[in-house]
NUGUKE-79214 format. One line per field, with one value per residue: residue number from 1; residue in three letters; chain; y, x, z of N, C-alpha, C in turn. Coordinates in pm, 1 decimal. Layout:
i	NUM;...
aa	ALA;...
ch	A;...
n.north	Y;...
n.east	X;...
n.up	Z;...
ca.north	Y;...
ca.east	X;...
ca.up	Z;...
c.north	Y;...
c.east	X;...
c.up	Z;...
# end
This chain:
i	1;2;3;4;5;6;7;8;9;10;11;12;13;14;15;16;17;18;19;20;21;22;23;24;25;26;27;28;29;30;31;32;33;34;35;36;37;38;39;40;41;42;43;44;45;46;47;48;49;50;51;52;53;54;55;56;57;58;59;60;61;62;63;64;65;66;67;68;69;70;71;72;73;74;75;76;77;78;79;80;81;82;83;84;85
aa	MET;ALA;GLN;TYR;THR;ILE;GLY;GLU;VAL;GLU;GLN;LEU;THR;GLY;ILE;LYS;PRO;TYR;ILE;LEU;ARG;TYR;TRP;GLU;GLU;VAL;ILE;PRO;SER;PHE;THR;PRO;LYS;LYS;ASP;GLU;SER;GLY;ARG;ARG;LEU;TYR;ASN;GLN;ARG;ASP;ILE;ASP;ILE;ILE;ARG;ARG;LEU;LYS;TYR;LEU;ILE;TYR;THR;ASP;SER;HIS;PHE;PRO;TRP;LEU;HIS;GLN;ASN;ILE;PHE;THR;LEU;HIS;PHE;GLY;GLU;SER;TYR;PRO;THR;TYR;GLN;GLY;LEU
ch	A;A;A;A;A;A;A;A;A;A;A;A;A;A;A;A;A;A;A;A;A;A;A;A;A;A;A;A;A;A;A;A;A;A;A;A;A;A;A;A;A;A;A;A;A;A;A;A;A;A;A;A;A;A;A;A;A;A;A;A;A;A;A;A;A;A;A;A;A;A;A;A;A;A;A;A;A;A;A;A;A;A;A;A;A
n.north	-118.5;221.9;485.1;808.9;1110.4;1391.4;1625.4;1540.3;1477.4;1730.9;1837.9;1672.2;1721.5;1988.5;2075.1;2227.2;2127.4;2199.3;2211.4;1947.3;1825.0;1946.5;1840.2;1577.0;1604.0;1679.3;1499.5;1194.1;943.8;990.3;921.4;907.4;662.7;636.4;651.2;496.0;715.0;894.5;1038.8;1126.1;900.5;864.0;675.1;559.0;550.7;740.7;969.6;980.7;1032.2;1284.5;1437.3;1421.5;1547.2;1800.1;1878.3;1879.7;2072.1;2307.5;2348.4;2241.5;2365.7;2267.6;2239.4;2468.5;2525.4;2404.1;2564.3;2798.2;2719.7;2655.7;2899.6;3061.6;2930.1;2973.7;3257.2;3373.5;3509.9;3578.7;3408.6;3574.5;3656.7;3666.9;3782.9;3817.8;3798.9
n.east	85.1;53.8;241.6;245.7;424.1;393.7;432.8;380.6;112.7;9.0;47.9;-124.8;-376.9;-403.3;-408.7;-251.3;45.1;40.5;-229.0;-306.6;-168.4;-301.4;-559.2;-504.8;-483.7;-742.6;-921.2;-979.1;-978.6;-823.9;-522.4;-229.5;18.3;355.7;698.9;1019.6;1174.2;988.8;845.9;543.4;335.9;109.9;-165.7;-373.8;-634.4;-619.2;-577.9;-822.6;-991.8;-894.7;-959.9;-1238.5;-1285.1;-1189.2;-1382.5;-1613.2;-1544.7;-1462.1;-1652.0;-1914.8;-2202.9;-2333.5;-2189.1;-2121.8;-1974.7;-1732.0;-1635.5;-1597.2;-1389.4;-1178.0;-1146.0;-1062.0;-823.8;-674.2;-671.6;-663.4;-867.9;-1213.5;-1469.1;-1653.8;-1989.5;-2309.9;-2564.5;-2912.4;-2935.8
n.up	0.0;-78.8;71.7;210.7;270.2;497.4;352.3;90.2;121.1;162.0;-94.9;-240.5;-125.8;-53.4;205.6;472.3;656.5;935.4;988.5;943.8;1155.5;1367.3;1331.9;1403.5;1677.8;1760.2;1650.3;1738.9;1598.4;1379.9;1308.4;1169.6;1075.5;1205.5;1110.4;1193.4;1264.4;1349.5;1162.0;1000.9;824.3;574.6;452.6;176.3;274.9;480.6;323.5;190.1;408.9;484.4;259.2;275.0;522.9;455.4;267.7;432.8;627.6;489.8;292.3;333.6;473.2;692.3;918.4;1100.6;1333.9;1285.8;1083.0;1229.5;1408.4;1229.2;1093.4;1306.2;1371.1;1137.5;1109.4;1359.7;1486.4;1563.4;1382.5;1137.6;1196.2;1046.5;1137.4;1105.3;836.1
ca.north	0.0;345.2;568.1;946.2;1198.4;1504.3;1717.6;1484.1;1491.2;1870.9;1853.7;1599.2;1766.9;2132.5;2102.6;2255.9;2033.0;2234.9;2175.5;1802.1;1794.0;1990.2;1741.2;1461.4;1634.3;1696.3;1389.6;1075.3;834.0;1031.6;909.7;839.2;586.9;707.2;562.1;483.4;846.7;977.2;1109.3;1076.1;833.2;855.8;579.7;608.5;572.8;870.8;1071.9;989.1;1099.3;1425.3;1501.1;1432.7;1653.5;1926.9;1911.2;1912.4;2193.1;2426.5;2360.4;2203.4;2463.8;2200.3;2233.1;2604.0;2527.5;2372.0;2685.8;2888.2;2673.0;2667.8;3041.6;3108.9;2871.5;3038.5;3402.4;3417.3;3596.6;3513.4;3394.0;3675.4;3605.6;3755.6;3768.5;3901.5;3773.5
ca.east	0.0;132.1;252.4;275.2;473.0;304.3;448.4;308.1;-29.7;-24.7;37.5;-242.1;-504.3;-407.3;-417.5;-119.3;87.2;0.0;-370.7;-310.0;-126.1;-411.3;-665.7;-463.4;-511.1;-884.8;-1000.0;-910.7;-964.1;-734.0;-385.3;-144.9;131.9;483.9;812.5;1114.5;1224.8;877.6;777.0;409.4;314.4;-32.7;-203.6;-483.5;-751.0;-596.8;-598.9;-967.7;-1046.7;-854.6;-1042.6;-1374.9;-1281.3;-1174.5;-1513.9;-1704.6;-1503.9;-1450.1;-1758.8;-2046.9;-2252.1;-2398.8;-2095.7;-2070.4;-1876.0;-1603.0;-1592.1;-1549.3;-1260.1;-1076.9;-1122.2;-981.8;-691.5;-604.5;-660.9;-644.5;-977.2;-1343.7;-1535.3;-1759.8;-2126.3;-2395.0;-2696.7;-3011.9;-2943.1
ca.up	0.0;-89.4;190.9;172.8;375.8;522.7;239.8;-23.9;151.8;134.9;-240.3;-288.8;-69.4;-32.0;348.9;528.9;760.3;1070.8;1000.1;959.3;1292.6;1454.1;1321.5;1483.9;1818.3;1791.5;1594.5;1792.3;1502.3;1271.6;1356.6;1071.8;1127.4;1205.4;1085.8;1303.9;1303.1;1396.0;1053.0;971.7;697.1;547.1;348.6;92.8;361.9;544.5;220.4;169.8;527.0;475.8;156.0;327.5;623.5;383.2;214.0;542.7;699.2;406.1;194.2;383.1;570.3;803.6;1030.0;1123.3;1442.4;1226.6;1013.3;1334.7;1457.1;1124.6;1070.8;1418.5;1357.4;1026.6;1115.6;1496.8;1530.6;1555.1;1254.2;1129.6;1187.4;971.6;1192.7;1041.3;691.3
c.north	124.5;422.5;706.1;1022.5;1314.8;1608.6;1670.1;1495.5;1634.8;1892.9;1787.4;1662.0;1918.1;2171.3;2116.3;2156.7;2070.1;2205.5;2024.6;1761.7;1835.0;1888.0;1615.7;1482.1;1630.9;1585.4;1258.9;963.2;867.7;1033.5;834.4;764.1;676.0;606.0;563.3;618.1;942.2;1055.6;1044.2;1013.9;808.6;751.9;635.2;634.0;707.4;984.7;1090.9;1061.4;1248.9;1498.4;1519.6;1543.1;1790.4;1971.2;1957.4;2046.1;2317.0;2449.7;2341.6;2297.1;2399.8;2195.5;2371.8;2611.9;2488.5;2492.1;2783.8;2846.9;2688.9;2813.7;3097.6;3056.2;2942.7;3186.1;3457.9;3511.5;3523.7;3512.3;3498.3;3611.3;3711.2;3736.2;3863.8;3882.4;3655.0
c.east	89.4;129.3;300.7;327.8;376.2;314.2;375.7;157.3;-74.6;-41.3;-87.8;-373.8;-516.5;-418.4;-277.0;-84.3;42.1;-148.4;-384.4;-271.0;-234.0;-524.3;-631.6;-497.3;-659.6;-974.6;-930.7;-888.1;-871.1;-590.6;-301.2;-31.2;255.9;595.8;906.9;1166.5;1113.8;805.2;642.8;405.0;165.0;-57.0;-324.3;-609.8;-738.9;-623.6;-749.0;-1035.3;-1016.0;-939.4;-1186.2;-1383.4;-1272.0;-1309.2;-1607.8;-1671.6;-1511.6;-1568.9;-1897.4;-2092.4;-2325.8;-2310.9;-2037.4;-1966.7;-1738.1;-1547.5;-1533.0;-1408.4;-1150.1;-1044.6;-1031.6;-839.1;-611.0;-574.8;-645.2;-751.7;-1108.8;-1396.2;-1647.3;-1897.2;-2211.2;-2537.8;-2792.0;-3020.6;-3029.5
c.up	0.0;41.6;147.4;293.2;392.0;410.1;115.6;-3.0;127.0;-15.4;-295.2;-245.6;-55.1;115.1;405.5;639.9;901.3;1094.1;1019.5;1101.3;1393.4;1451.6;1400.7;1631.4;1850.5;1736.0;1634.1;1690.7;1386.2;1325.2;1254.4;1142.1;1126.1;1181.4;1205.9;1354.2;1346.8;1288.6;1026.0;832.7;680.5;438.7;271.7;174.5;432.3;446.5;196.7;286.1;521.0;372.4;202.8;432.3;557.5;327.6;325.4;607.6;610.9;313.3;253.2;494.1;687.5;928.7;1060.5;1235.1;1390.9;1152.0;1114.3;1378.5;1353.4;1096.7;1180.9;1408.2;1250.0;1052.7;1256.9;1547.6;1511.2;1412.5;1246.2;1117.2;1119.0;1019.2;1121.9;891.7;663.7
# end
């Protein structure tokens, strides 16, 4: 089975390494394997999960709390809310 480094995963998915490491902390079932030197190795199942998470977080409006967390992580400020629209 193919294995990908965190840099290769970024190229395949567009998700930055620091976001991938953050997801490891907050999503218990998302834990890529590590080699002898501690480098993360992702398999195709991991890539599929990352792509699904990317869709849910960045595209799907059913998860506004995820949008809030990602916006804060990226920009260090609260996600703008548009009440009254």
